[in-house]
C-alpha positions in Angstrom: -5.4 -7.3 -23.5 -8.0 -5.3 -25.3 -11.2 -3.3 -24.8 -14.7 -4.5 -25.5 -17.1 -2.4 -27.5 -19.7 -1.4 -25.0 -22.0 0.5 -27.3 -24.5 -2.5 -27.2 -25.1 -5.2 -24.6 -22.4 -7.4 -23.2 -23.9 -10.4 -21.6 -20.8 -12.1 -20.2 -17.1 -12.1 -21.1 -15.2 -14.7 -19.1 -11.8 -16.5 -19.2 -10.8 -19.4 -17.0 -7.5 -19.5 -15.0 -5.2 -22.5 -15.3 -6.9 -23.9 -12.1 -10.3 -23.4 -13.6 -9.4 -25.2 -16.8 -8.0 -28.1 -14.8 -11.2 -28.4 -12.8 -13.4 -28.2 -15.9 -11.3 -31.0 -17.5 -11.9 -33.1 -14.4 -15.7 -32.3 -14.5 -15.8 -30.6 -11.1 -15.8 -26.9 -12.2 -18.4 -25.0 -10.2 -18.7 -21.2 -9.5 -19.5 -20.8 -5.8 -18.5 -17.2 -5.2 -17.9 -14.1 -7.3 -17.0 -10.5 -6.9 -18.0 -7.3 -8.7 -15.9 -4.3 -9.5 -16.1 -1.0 -11.3 -12.4 -0.5 -12.2 -13.1 1.0 -15.6 -15.9 3.4 -14.6 -15.4 7.1 -14.4 -18.4 8.4 -12.4 -17.5 12.0 -13.1 -19.0 11.7 -16.6 -22.5 11.1 -15.2 -24.5 14.0 -16.6 -27.4 14.9 -14.3 -28.4 17.8 -16.5 -28.5 16.1 -19.9 -30.9 18.1 -22.1 -32.6 14.9 -23.3 -33.8 13.8 -19.9 -33.0 11.3 -17.2 -32.7 8.3 -19.5 -29.5 9.9 -20.8 -27.9 10.9 -17.5 -25.8 7.7 -17.3 -25.5 7.0 -21.1 -21.8 7.8 -21.3 -21.1 5.7 -18.2 -23.0 2.8 -19.6 -21.1 3.0 -22.9 -17.6 3.3 -21.4 -15.4 0.7 -23.1 -14.5 -2.1 -20.6 -11.5 -4.4 -20.5 -11.9 -7.9 -21.8 -11.6 -10.6 -19.3 -8.1 -11.7 -18.3 -6.7 -13.9 -15.5 -4.4 -11.5 -13.6 -6.4 -10.7 -10.6 -4.0 -8.1 -9.3 -4.4 -6.0 -12.5 -8.2 -6.3 -12.4 -10.7 -6.0 -9.6 -8.7 -3.6 -7.5 -11.9 -1.7 -6.5 -14.5 -4.4 -5.5 -18.0 -3.3 -4.9 -19.5 -3.8 -1.5 -22.9 -3.7 0.0 -23.6 -1.3 2.9 -26.6 -2.1 5.1 -27.4 1.5 6.1 -28.1 4.5 3.9 -27.0 7.4 6.1 -23.3 7.3 5.4 -22.1 10.8 4.5 -18.4 10.2 4.0 -16.5 7.0 3.1 -13.0 6.6 4.5 -10.0 6.1 2.2 -6.3 5.2 2.5 -3.3 7.5 2.3 0.4 6.8 2.4 1.7 8.5 5.5 5.2 9.8 4.6 5.5 12.6 7.1 8.4 13.3 9.3 8.3 11.5 12.7 5.7 9.0 11.6 8.3 6.5 10.6 7.7 6.7 6.8 9.3 9.7 5.2 9.1 11.3 1.8 10.4 8.8 -0.6 13.4 9.4 -2.9 12.4 7.7 -6.1 9.9 6.8 -7.4 7.5 9.5 -6.4 5.6 8.7 -3.2 7.2 5.3 -3.1 10.1 3.5 -1.5 13.5 2.0 -2.5 14.2 -1.5 -1.2 18.0 -2.3 -1.2 18.3 -5.8 -2.7 21.4 -7.1 -0.8 24.1 -6.4 1.7 26.5 -5.2 -1.1 24.0 -2.6 -2.1 23.4 -1.5 1.5 27.1 -1.1 2.1 27.7 0.6 -1.2 31.0 -1.3 -1.7 32.3 -0.4 1.8 31.8 -3.6 3.9 32.7 -2.0 7.2 30.1 0.8 7.3 26.9 -1.2 6.8 25.2 0.4 9.8 25.4 4.0 8.6 21.8 5.3 8.8 19.9 5.2 5.5 18.3 8.4 4.1 14.6 8.8 3.8 12.6 6.5 1.6 15.2 3.7 1.8 14.4 0.3 3.3 17.0 -2.4 4.0 16.0 -5.5 2.0 18.3 -7.9 3.8 20.8 -6.6 6.3 21.0 -5.8 10.0 18.6 -2.9 10.5 19.6 0.3 12.1 17.2 2.1 14.4 18.7 5.3 13.2 17.4 4.8 9.6 15.1 7.6 8.7 12.5 5.3 7.3 11.7 2.2 9.4 8.4 1.0 7.9 5.6 1.8 5.5 2.5 3.2 7.0 -1.0 3.3 5.4 -3.4 5.5 7.2 -7.2 5.2 7.0 -9.3 8.3 7.4 -11.9 10.7 6.0 -10.4 13.2 3.6 -12.7 16.1 4.4 -13.3 18.8 7.0 -16.8 19.6 5.7 -19.3 20.6 8.3 -16.6 21.1 11.0 -15.5 17.5 11.2 -11.9 17.0 12.2 -9.3 14.3 13.0 -10.3 14.6 16.6 -13.6 12.7 15.8 -14.1 9.0 15.3 -15.0 7.1 12.2 -18.1 5.0 12.7 -17.1 1.6 14.0 -18.6 -0.3 11.0 -16.3 1.6 8.6 -13.0 1.1 10.6 -10.6 -1.4 8.9 -9.6 -4.2 11.3 -8.2 -6.5 8.5 -6.2 -6.0 5.4 -5.3 -8.0 2.3 -1.8 -7.2 1.2 -0.6 -8.5 -2.2 3.0 -8.6 -3.4 5.0 -10.2 -6.1 6.5 -13.3 -4.4 9.4 -13.5 -6.8 10.6 -10.1 -5.6 9.5 -9.4 -2.1 8.5 -10.9 1.2 6.5 -9.1 3.9 7.6 -8.4 7.4 6.1 -6.7 10.4 7.9 -3.8 12.1 8.5 -4.2 15.8 6.2 -2.6 18.3 8.6 0.2 19.2 9.0 1.2 15.5 12.7 0.4 15.4 13.9 -1.2 12.2 13.8 -4.8 13.4 11.2 -6.8 11.5 9.7 -10.3 11.8 8.6 -12.3 8.8 4.8 -12.7 8.1 3.4 -15.9 6.6 1.4 -15.5 3.5 -2.0 -17.2 3.1 -1.4 -18.4 -0.5 0.5 -17.7 -3.7 -1.6 -17.7 -6.9 -0.7 -18.9 -10.4 0.7 -15.4 -11.2 3.2 -15.6 -8.4 1.3 -13.0 -6.3 1.5 -13.7 -2.5 -1.6 -12.7 -0.5 -1.2 -11.8 3.2 -4.2 -11.5 5.5 -3.3 -9.1 8.4 -5.8 -8.6 11.2 -5.8 -6.3 14.2 -5.0 -8.3 17.3 -2.9 -10.9 15.6 0.7 -11.4 16.8 2.2 -9.2 14.1 1.1 -5.9 15.7 0.8 -4.4 12.1 -2.6 -2.9 12.6 -3.1 0.0 15.0 -6.7 0.9 15.7 -8.3 4.4 15.8 -7.1 6.8 18.5 -8.8 6.0 21.8 -8.6 9.6 23.0 -9.6 12.5 20.7 -8.9 15.5 22.9 -5.7 16.6 21.2 -5.1 13.6 18.9 -3.9 10.4 20.5 -2.0 8.8 17.7 1.4 9.1 16.1 4.3 10.9 17.7 5.2 14.4 18.8 8.2 16.3 17.5 10.3 15.0 20.4 9.4 11.3 19.6 7.1 10.6 22.5 3.6 9.1 22.1 0.9 11.8 22.3 -1.2 9.6 24.5 1.7 9.5 27.0 2.2 13.2 27.2 1.1 14.5 30.6 1.7 18.2 30.0 -1.4 19.7 28.3 0.7 22.6 27.1 2.5 20.2 24.7 -0.6 18.4 23.6 -2.2 21.4 21.8 1.0 22.2 19.9 1.3 18.6 18.6 -2.4 17.8 18.1 -2.2 17.4 14.4 1.4 16.3 14.1 1.9 13.6 11.5 -1.7 13.1 10.6 -2.5 13.0 6.8 -6.2 13.4 7.1 -8.2 16.5 8.0 -11.2 14.4 9.0 -11.8 11.5 11.4 -9.1 8.9 11.7 -9.4 5.2 11.3 -6.7 2.5 11.6 -3.1 2.3 10.5 -1.4 -0.6 8.7 2.4 -0.8 9.2 4.5 -3.2 7.1 8.1 -3.7 6.0 9.0 -5.4 2.6 12.2 -7.4 2.3 14.0 -8.7 -0.7 13.3 -12.3 -1.8 16.1 -14.9 -2.0 16.0 -14.7 -5.8 16.6 -10.9 -5.6 19.3 -11.2 -3.1 21.3 -14.0 -4.7 21.0 -13.3 -8.4 20.7 -10.6 -11.0 18.6 -12.7 -13.3 15.3 -11.1 -12.4 16.8 -7.6 -12.8 18.0 -8.6 -16.3 14.5 -10.1 -17.2 12.3 -7.5 -15.5 14.4 -4.5 -14.7 16.5 -1.6 -16.0 20.2 -1.0 -15.8 21.6 2.4 -14.9 25.3 2.6 -15.9 26.2 5.9 -14.2 25.3 9.5 -13.7 22.0 8.9 -11.8 23.1 8.6 -8.2 20.8 7.3 -5.5 21.8 8.9 -2.2 22.0 6.3 0.6 23.4 8.7 3.2 24.2 12.3 2.3 26.1 13.0 5.5 28.5 10.1 4.8 28.7 10.7 1.1 27.3 7.3 0.5 25.6 6.7 -2.9 25.0 4.3 -5.8 25.9 5.5 -9.3 25.8 2.1 -11.2 22.9 -0.1 -10.3 20.0 -2.2 -11.6 16.4 -1.8 -10.5 12.9 -3.3 -10.8 9.7 -1.4 -10.2 6.8 -3.1 -8.6 3.8 -2.4 -6.4 2.4 -3.5 -3.0 -1.4 -3.6 -3.3 -3.4 -3.1 0.0 -7.1 -3.7 0.3 -9.3 -3.0 3.3 -11.6 -5.9 4.0 -14.4 -3.8 5.5 -14.7 -1.1 2.9 -12.9 -2.7 -0.1 -10.8 0.5 -0.5 -7.5 -0.3 -2.4 -4.2 1.5 -2.6 -1.0 0.7 -4.5 2.4 1.6 -2.9 5.2 2.0 -5.5 8.4 0.0 -4.7 11.7 0.2 -6.5 14.1 -2.6 -5.8 17.7 -1.5 -6.3 20.8 -3.7 -6.7 24.3 -2.4 -7.0 26.1 -3.3 -10.2 
């Protein structure tokens, strides 16, 4: 991988995937669709007050070195350009990882703002086979075993919203319908993880989701849509009076609270945006069969921790891992409507 010198003109730099080369060899290679992205561009270096005039405002942007073409689609094209049909959009929504208490996804232990997936039953039980249902601490997800509804983290939640309160806008207002995400593309390394849907009551039971395809890099793509049978996508709040989404401190749905005295106190509970709210994607990653059954991938891709760096599974039960192997990976999530992308860090841990 390298950068291209962008001080002059670059007409086209392209590389074919294995599938593309096969089709070219058969004589039926034809480009029918393409996507554009601006992954390398830092728009903050646009200089609207350049002393040499408007022709130089975007000179630094245009001369930014760009990556040469390569075939790993998950490393490139994370921020695809889209075309909006109207020109009166003041704010674009974004995604945030919701890791607040009560929302189901809690502050992760390690890595920062990510989650730990426990690779097998032996890891979940930490060498004590009879206590596998001791609730797991925050940031921990069971990669295999029988899930406990008492676990502090029972799914991963990605919230959509506008990250601004400018002009008096707030989470009680609605995002325009044409900017609300109703479908998501989720990409994961199929060697390491499979994707599941949390149950509707946000307990830790999870049902497997079928991926749409696995590419030549081993990346599985899942297409998750609001209204499908996974119940992974929750739409924007239907009632804005005091916030109609997420849960109150006592665990009840806000839209089910009848006492208005409670609504005001809980109106902003577990929302990660100051501005209008969009949809929520809820997912649950599980360990793949290769990760469960073998340490080969941990040897090839991971790191071994011999001792002295405990991962707390349950502090109350003095349950921890001190010797383990781990692999760091990402779950990439893209909104189909806006093209916004976010990566969720995942550390897969296996007891040595």
